[in-house]
C-alpha positions in Angstrom: 0.0 0.0 0.0 2.5 2.5 -1.2 0.8 5.5 -2.7 2.8 5.3 -6.0 2.5 1.6 -6.3 0.0 -0.5 -8.1 -0.3 -4.0 -6.6 2.5 -5.2 -4.4 4.8 -2.4 -3.4 8.6 -2.5 -3.5 8.8 -2.8 0.3 6.6 -5.9 0.4 8.7 -7.4 -2.4 11.9 -6.8 -0.5 10.5 -8.3 2.7 9.4 -11.4 0.7 12.6 -11.8 -1.2 15.0 -11.1 1.6 13.2 -12.6 4.6 10.5 -14.8 3.0 7.8 -12.9 4.9 4.6 -11.7 3.2 2.9 -9.0 5.1 -0.5 -7.5 4.7 0.0 -3.9 5.7 -2.5 -1.1 5.4 -2.1 2.6 6.2 -4.6 5.4 6.1 -2.5 8.4 5.0 0.6 9.1 3.0 3.4 10.5 5.1 3.6 14.2 4.1 4.3 17.6 5.7 1.1 17.7 7.6 1.5 14.2 9.1 5.2 15.1 9.9 4.1 18.2 11.7 1.2 16.3 13.5 3.7 13.7 14.8 6.2 16.4 15.9 3.6 18.0 18.1 2.1 14.7 19.2 5.2 12.7 20.0 8.2 15.1 20.3 6.2 17.9 22.2 4.0 15.5 24.0 0.6 16.9 23.0 -1.3 13.6 24.0 -4.6 15.2 23.1 -3.7 15.0 19.5 -4.2 11.2 19.7 -7.9 11.9 19.1 -7.3 13.9 15.9 -7.7 10.8 13.5 -10.2 9.0 15.8 -13.0 8.9 13.2 -10.8 7.9 10.3 -9.3 5.0 12.3 -12.7 4.1 13.6 -14.2 3.9 10.1 -11.4 1.7 9.0 -11.8 -0.6 12.1 -15.4 -1.1 11.3 -14.6 -2.4 7.9 -11.8 -4.9 9.0 -12.1 -7.7 11.6 -9.3 -9.1 13.7 -9.5 -11.5 16.6 -6.6 -10.0 18.5 -5.3 -6.4 18.3 -1.9 -5.5 19.7 0.4 -2.6 19.1 4.1 -1.5 18.9 4.8 -0.5 22.5 7.1 2.4 23.5 10.5 1.3 24.9 11.0 2.2 28.6 13.3 5.1 27.7 10.7 6.6 25.3 7.9 6.0 27.7 9.8 7.8 30.5 10.7 10.7 28.4 7.3 11.2 26.8 5.1 10.2 29.8 2.7 8.3 27.5 2.8 5.6 24.8 1.9 7.3 21.5 0.9 4.2 19.6 -1.3 3.0 22.5 -2.9 6.4 23.0 -3.7 6.6 19.2 -5.6 3.4 19.1 -6.9 2.7 22.6 -10.3 4.3 22.2 -11.0 2.3 19.0 -9.6 -1.2 19.6 -9.5 -3.6 22.5 -5.8 -3.5 22.7 -3.7 -6.4 24.1 -0.1 -5.7 25.1 1.7 -8.8 23.9 5.1 -7.3 23.2 7.8 -5.6 25.1 10.3 -3.3 23.3 13.9 -2.9 24.6 15.6 0.5 24.4 17.5 0.9 21.1 20.9 2.5 20.5 19.1 5.5 19.1 15.5 6.4 18.0 14.3 5.2 14.6 13.6 8.9 13.6 17.4 9.6 14.0 18.4 6.7 11.6 18.6 6.7 7.8 16.9 4.1 5.7 19.8 1.6 5.7 20.3 2.0 9.6 16.6 1.4 10.0 16.7 -1.8 7.9 19.6 -3.0 9.8 18.1 -2.4 13.2 18.4 -5.6 15.3 15.4 -7.3 17.0 14.2 -5.1 19.9 11.0 -7.0 20.8 10.2 -9.9 23.0 6.8 -11.5 23.6 5.0 -11.4 26.9 3.9 -14.7 28.4 0.2 -13.9 27.6 1.0 -14.5 24.0 0.9 -18.3 24.8 -2.7 -18.0 25.9 -4.0 -17.0 22.4 -5.1 -19.7 20.0 -2.7 -19.9 17.0 -5.5 -19.8 14.5 -6.4 -16.2 15.6 -6.0 -13.3 13.1 -3.6 -10.9 14.6 -3.3 -7.1 13.9 -0.3 -5.2 14.9 -0.7 -1.4 15.1 1.9 1.3 14.7 1.9 5.0 14.0 4.2 5.4 11.1 5.4 2.9 8.6 8.8 4.0 7.1 10.7 1.1 6.1 8.6 -1.7 7.8 11.5 -2.9 9.9 9.8 -2.2 13.2 6.6 -4.0 12.2 8.5 -6.9 10.6 10.4 -7.5 13.8 7.0 -7.6 15.7 5.7 -9.8 12.9 8.6 -12.2 13.5 7.7 -12.6 17.1 4.2 -13.7 16.2 5.5 -16.1 13.5 8.0 -17.6 15.9 5.1 -18.1 18.4 3.2 -20.1 15.8 0.7 -17.5 14.3 0.1 -17.6 10.6 -2.5 -14.9 10.0 -0.9 -11.6 10.9 -1.6 -8.2 9.5 -0.2 -4.7 10.3 -1.7 -1.3 10.1 -0.3 2.3 10.6 -1.8 5.6 10.6 0.7 6.9 8.0 3.1 5.5 5.4 
């Protein structure tokens, strides 16, 4: 679902060729100046009230799509402490019944400070919480994030669910 793509986008082809992973990703908006400014105010400056700005857009999408389990990319402890809130959780909590199934370790530096190659080479930072074992493996899992840039973050999360035995995994972000 890249705006300039018809059919399967180049990112999805890369993930399939390089890692043998096929991911069904959807995003509502193209990443542009407005979205950049929005996330700057929301995440960098901590304006948590902006989490509700896209409520109706996300809600409309959620009503057209069904998933058995909805989880999200959690903030790392360092980001959570610095911001005082988890931006991905806040973006979706009023719409989905979110289950925290992943834990994210602090990375060497934030994704926003990395170039494309550095993002793609980011090592795995997620681990599964024990509650993941209580979910039947035939459930359709949705992993939520705020921004899809290279897909590395979502694919690391995707890998955790694949390793746990899940087969039906989709990802969603507000922007791409």
